[in-house]
ZAMARGU-4260 file (C-alpha; in steps of 0.2 Angstrom, whole numbers, plus 5000, padded with zeros to 4 digits):
<rodrens>
0) 4994/4952/4956 | 4981/4942/4968 | 4970/4928/4960 | 4955/4922/4971 | 4946/4907/4964
5) 4928/4903/4968 | 4925/4885/4964 | 4908/4884/4972 | 4902/4892/4955 | 4910/4878/4944
10) 4898/4865/4937 | 4900/4847/4934 | 4900/4851/4916 | 4914/4864/4919 | 4926/4851/4928
15) 4923/4838/4915 | 4927/4851/4901 | 4941/4858/4911 | 4933/4876/4909 | 4930/4889/4922
20) 4948/4895/4922 | 4956/4878/4925 | 4973/4876/4918 | 4972/4867/4902 | 4990/4862/4902
25) 4986/4851/4918 | 4973/4841/4909 | 4979/4824/4904 | 4980/4820/4885 | 4970/4806/4878
30) 4985/4794/4878 | 4990/4799/4896 | 4973/4797/4902 | 4972/4780/4896 | 4989/4776/4902
35) 4985/4783/4920 | 4967/4778/4922 | 4965/4767/4937 | 4983/4766/4942 | 4988/4773/4960
40) 5003/4784/4959 | 5014/4792/4974 | 5019/4809/4970 | 5030/4820/4980 | 5030/4839/4980
45) 5039/4852/4990 | 5032/4869/4996 | 5045/4884/4996 | 5042/4890/5014 | 5027/4890/5025
50) 5017/4904/5016 | 5016/4893/5000 | 5002/4881/4998 | 5001/4866/4987 | 4993/4877/4973
55) 4977/4866/4971 | 4959/4866/4973 | 4948/4852/4976 | 4930/4846/4973 | 4920/4833/4982
60) 4918/4825/4999 | 4909/4812/5009 | 4893/4824/5011 | 4891/4823/4993 | 4896/4805/4991
65) 4911/4810/4980 | 4929/4806/4980 | 4941/4822/4982 | 4946/4827/4965 | 4959/4840/4960
70) 4949/4853/4950 | 4962/4867/4947 | 4982/4868/4947 | 4988/4885/4950 | 5004/4890/4940
75) 5021/4892/4949 | 5016/4883/4965 | 5021/4866/4972 | 5009/4855/4962 | 5013/4864/4946
80) 5032/4862/4948 | 5031/4843/4951 | 5022/4841/4935 | 5015/4824/4941 | 4998/4828/4946
85) 4983/4832/4934 | 4966/4840/4935 | 4954/4825/4937 | 4966/4816/4949 | 4958/4808/4964
90) 4968/4811/4980 | 4968/4795/4990 | 4979/4800/5004 | 4990/4814/5010 | 5006/4809/5019
95) 4999/4793/5023 | 4982/4798/5030 | 4968/4791/5018 | 4954/4803/5014 | 4940/4790/5011
100) 4926/4796/5021 | 4932/4813/5023 | 4921/4828/5021 | 4926/4842/5009 | 4932/4853/5023
105) 4942/4840/5032 | 4950/4836/5016 | 4955/4854/5013 | 4961/4856/5030 | 4972/4840/5029
110) 4979/4848/5012 | 4983/4864/5021 | 4991/4857/5036 | 5002/4844/5027 | 5019/4853/5030
115) 5033/4857/5017 | 5036/4840/5011 | 5021/4832/5004 | 5018/4815/4997 | 5001/4811/4989
120) 4993/4796/4984 | 4983/4800/4968 | 4973/4790/4955 | 4967/4797/4938 | 4948/4797/4935
125) 4945/4798/4917 | 4927/4804/4916 | 4925/4817/4931 | 4909/4824/4922 | 4899/4808/4924
130) 4904/4806/4942 | 4898/4824/4946 | 4882/4822/4935 | 4878/4806/4946 | 4878/4818/4961
135) 4869/4832/4953 | 4854/4830/4964 | 4865/4833/4980 | 4870/4849/4985 | 4888/4852/4980
140) 4900/4855/4993 | 4907/4873/4994 | 4924/4874/4985 | 4940/4879/4991 | 4945/4897/4988
145) 4964/4895/4987 | 4977/4909/4983 | 4992/4898/4987 | 4992/4896/5006 | 4981/4897/5022
150) 4970/4911/5016 | 4953/4911/5010 | 4938/4923/5006 | 4927/4926/5020 | 4913/4929/5007
155) 4918/4923/4991 | 4909/4931/4976 | 4897/4920/4967 | 4903/4922/4949 | 4891/4914/4938
160) 4902/4916/4922 | 4912/4901/4915 | 4927/4911/4922 | 4928/4909/4941 | 4945/4917/4943
165) 4945/4935/4951 | 4961/4944/4946 | 4965/4960/4957 | 4981/4969/4951 | 4991/4974/4965
170) 4997/4991/4958 | 4988/5005/4966 | 4978/4993/4977 | 4975/4997/4996 | 4979/4984/5007
175) 4974/4985/5026 | 4967/4976/5041 | 4949/4973/5040 | 4937/4976/5055 | 4922/4964/5057
180) 4916/4954/5072 | 4927/4951/5088 | 4929/4933/5083 | 4939/4938/5067 | 4950/4951/5076
185) 4967/4950/5069 | 4963/4939/5055 | 4955/4950/5042 | 4963/4958/5027 | 4953/4971/5015
190) 4959/4974/4997 | 4953/4989/4989 | 4953/4994/4971 | 4962/5010/4965 | 4946/5020/4967
195) 4946/5015/4986 | 4931/5003/4984 | 4932/4987/4993 | 4938/4973/4980 | 4937/4958/4993
200) 4939/4954/5011 | 4951/4940/5015 | 4950/4930/5032 | 4966/4921/5038 | 4966/4905/5049
205) 4975/4914/5063 | 4982/4932/5067 | 4999/4925/5063 | 4995/4920/5046 | 4986/4937/5044
210) 5002/4946/5049 | 5013/4935/5037 | 5000/4938/5023 | 4998/4957/5025 | 5017/4959/5025
215) 5019/4949/5009 | 5004/4958/5000 | 5010/4975/5005 | 5028/4971/5000 | 5021/4965/4983
220) 5011/4981/4981 | 5024/4992/4985 | 5035/4983/4972 | 5021/4987/4959 | 5022/5006/4964
225) 5040/5007/4958 | 5033/5004/4940 | 5019/5017/4944 | 5031/5029/4949 | 5041/5027/4933
230) 5025/5029/4923 | 5022/5046/4933 | 5039/5052/4931 | 5038/5049/4912 | 5022/5060/4911
235) 5031/5074/4922 | 5046/5073/4910 | 5035/5073/4894 | 5027/5089/4899 | 5044/5098/4903
240) 5043/5099/4922 | 5056/5095/4934 | 5045/5086/4947 | 5050/5068/4951 | 5040/5056/4962
245) 5051/5049/4976 | 5038/5039/4986 | 5019/5035/4984 | 5006/5024/4993 | 4991/5023/5003
250) 4987/5029/5020 | 4972/5033/5031 | 4968/5051/5037 | 4958/5056/5051 | 4947/5071/5046
255) 4948/5088/5055 | 4940/5090/5067 | 4944/5073/5073 | 4931/5060/5070 | 4929/5041/5073
260) 4930/5037/5055 | 4946/5037/5045 | 4946/5041/5026 | 4957/5033/5013 | 4971/5045/5005
265) 4984/5041/4992 | 5000/5051/4995 | 5013/5055/4981 | 5030/5063/4988 | 5039/5074/4975
270) 5054/5086/4976 | 5044/5101/4982 | 5026/5095/4986 | 5016/5080/4992 | 5001/5077/4981
275) 4986/5071/4990 | 4972/5062/4982 | 4957/5059/4993 | 4949/5041/4991 | 4958/5037/4975
280) 4975/5033/4966 | 4982/5044/4951 | 4980/5030/4939 | 4979/5041/4924 | 4991/5055/4918
285) 4978/5068/4920 | 4975/5064/4938 | 4992/5073/4942 | 4984/5089/4935 | 4970/5089/4948
290) 4976/5082/4966 | 4964/5085/4980 | 4977/5095/4989 | 4995/5099/4989 | 5007/5100/5004
295) 5023/5112/5003 | 5037/5102/5009 | 5048/5117/5013 | 5035/5123/5026 | 5031/5105/5033
300) 5037/5095/5048 | 5033/5077/5052 | 5029/5072/5070 | 5027/5054/5077 | 5011/5053/5088
305) 5017/5038/5099 | 5030/5025/5097 | 5018/5011/5100 | 5005/5018/5088 | 5005/5017/5069
310) 5001/5036/5068 | 5011/5051/5063 | 5006/5070/5059 | 5012/5083/5046 | 5011/5101/5051
315) 5013/5114/5038 | 5015/5133/5041 | 5004/5142/5029 | 4997/5160/5026 | 4981/5155/5036
320) 4990/5146/5050 | 4995/5129/5054 | 4988/5115/5043 | 4989/5098/5052 | 4986/5081/5044
325) 4985/5065/5055 | 4989/5049/5046 | 4989/5030/5049 | 4999/5016/5041 | 4997/4998/5042
330) 5015/4993/5048 | 5028/5001/5059 | 5040/5000/5045 | 5027/5009/5034 | 5026/5024/5047
335) 5046/5024/5048 | 5047/5025/5029 | 5035/5040/5027 | 5042/5049/5041 | 5059/5047/5035
340) 5056/5052/5017 | 5045/5067/5023 | 5058/5073/5034 | 5072/5070/5020 | 5060/5078/5007
345) 5058/5094/5017 | 5077/5095/5019 | 5079/5093/5000 | 5065/5105/4996 | 5075/5118/5007
350) 5091/5116/4996 | 5081/5117/4980 | 5071/5133/4986 | 5086/5141/4994 | 5077/5158/4998
355) 5060/5164/5000 | 5053/5183/5000 | 5039/5189/5011 | 5031/5206/5012 | 5030/5214/5029
360) 5030/5230/5039 | 5045/5235/5049 | 5044/5251/5060 | 5029/5257/5049 | 5039/5254/5032
365) 5034/5243/5019 | 5048/5230/5017 | 5053/5213/5010 | 5060/5199/5022 | 5072/5187/5013
370) 5076/5171/5022 | 5091/5163/5013 | 5096/5145/5018 | 5114/5149/5018 | 5115/5168/5022
375) 5100/5170/5034 | 5090/5186/5036 | 5090/5201/5026 | 5077/5214/5026 | 5075/5225/5011
380) 5065/5241/5008 | 5050/5237/4997 | 5056/5249/4983 | 5070/5236/4980 | 5058/5229/4966
385) 5062/5244/4956 | 5081/5243/4957 | 5094/5229/4954 | 5106/5235/4968 | 5099/5227/4982
390) 5113/5232/4993 | 5108/5250/4992 | 5091/5245/4998 | 5096/5233/5013 | 5090/5239/5029
395) 5099/5225/5040 | 5106/5207/5039 | 5109/5194/5052 | 5116/5176/5049 | 5107/5162/5056
400) 5119/5160/5071 | 5114/5178/5077 | 5097/5172/5081 | 5093/5169/5099 | 5074/5167/5099
405) 5059/5169/5089 | 5040/5172/5094 | 5024/5174/5084 | 5007/5177/5089 | 4999/5167/5074
410) 4990/5182/5067 | 5002/5195/5061 | 5017/5198/5071 | 5034/5189/5071 | 5048/5194/5083
415) 5066/5190/5080 | 5078/5192/5094 | 5095/5194/5087 | 5104/5200/5104 | 5116/5214/5106
420) 5112/5232/5102 | 5100/5228/5089 | 5089/5218/5100 | 5072/5212/5094 | 5065/5215/5077
425) 5046/5215/5076 | 5039/5212/5059 | 5021/5212/5054 | 5013/5202/5039 | 4997/5203/5030
430) 4995/5185/5035 | 5000/5172/5048 | 5018/5172/5051 | 5017/5153/5052 | 5022/5151/5034
435) 5039/5160/5036 | 5042/5152/5054 | 5040/5134/5047 | 5052/5138/5033 | 5064/5145/5045
440) 5064/5129/5055 | 5066/5118/5039 | 5081/5129/5034 | 5089/5126/5051 | 5085/5108/5052
445) 5092/5106/5034 | 5108/5115/5039 | 5110/5104/5055 | 5107/5087/5045 | 5120/5093/5032
450) 5133/5094/5046 | 5129/5077/5051 | 5122/5082/5068 | 5104/5078/5065 | 5097/5062/5054
</rodrens>
C-alpha cells in the first residue's frame, strides 16, 4: 500500500484538533501535555536503511513566522518506533543544527538529509491551534508530502476534505518510469490504478533515489500479485476448470503496425494460454471470462529484442499467419522473468497438449496430420474419423529424428524433408501452415530442454 499525505490542505484547526489523517495515538494526553509543555527533550531515533525516512511531516517555517511543528507521525517508521515524539512537538534542532530562522523547505531538507542515526531536540507546544490561528492572515507554507523517504509528489492532490491521506493499494497497480521534462529525466515515477488511469506522479530527488524507489515499489506490487493469483486460481477451481495462473503483471505493448505510443497491457500466464487485458487488470472474477486476447503457449516462442533494451517479442503461429506482440518491461529482471516464464510455459504446454491433429491434403487425398510430441509425424487418411483402428488408415510415419528440414510458403504448403527414399512430403492446408510449424518447434524445443541440452 502506498500512502501520500498532502499537508498543504490541513487547516490550523485540523492541526489543533489532530484531524486530517493525523495519528491520534501520537497526540499527547492532557497529563502528558502538562508534564512536557515547555521542556526541551533530546530524542534519538534510528532509520532502518537509506530508503526509510523519519516518518514525520511538519508545518511552519520562517516565511510564516512559525516554528517547525510535527504535524503527522507515520506508523511503523523511525519516529513512531522511538515512541518519544508527539504531534505538536516543535523541532528545535536536528543533529545539533538549530532550525530557528529556517524556512519550511530548509527544515524539510535538513530532516531528509540527517542520516540514519538522528538526534532531535524538541519541545512540546500545547496549543498549536492558537499558534497557527495567529498566522492565519499569512499564506501557509506548503506542507511536505512524505511517504517515508526522499520521495514527494510532483503535483500533490489538493484534498479539501478532512482526510488528507491518499491511499493507493499496490495490488494490480501499474508502476513505471514517468516522462515529463528533460530536467526530470530519470527522477519521475508514475503509479496507475488497476483500470490503467494515472493515480499519481512521483518525483524523486535524484535518478538514484528513483531507481531505489521503483525497485521497492515493483517488489511490493509483485508480492501483492501473489494474493491476486491465489484469488484467480480459486475462481478457476470453483468453476471446475484446470486453469492455473502462474504469473501475472503489467507490461506495455507497442501497437501493430509500430507507432510511437505504447499502451498498457496486463498479462496472466496460465498452463495453456496467456490472458491479455488491454489497459485494465482482471480485478473481478467475471473479467477472466472476457480477456481482450488469448495467446496459445504451445504455438508461441519468445525473442529478446536486444540485450541492452527492456524489450521482448512473442511470436505465435496461427491459422492466419504469424501473430507478433512487442512488450516492454520496467527492469531487466522483469524482462528475464517474463521470458523465462513464457519459454518454460510453452514447454509445459507441449507436455500437456501432447498431440495435435490438422486437416491437410497429400497427393490430392484428404488427410489428417498428427503431430505427437513423443512419437513424431503420422499421416492418416481423413476417413480415420469413421474408424477406431488408426493403424489400418496410417499412410506414413516418421519420428522426429528423421526430419532433415522443413519449409513453408506462409500460405498453404508445408514441405517436410525426411531424407532417404521417401524424400520430401508436401502437405497442403486450408490455412497458413505456421500454426503447425510453430507447434513443431515447441515440441522439439521441449524435448531438447527435457534432455538438459537447453534451458
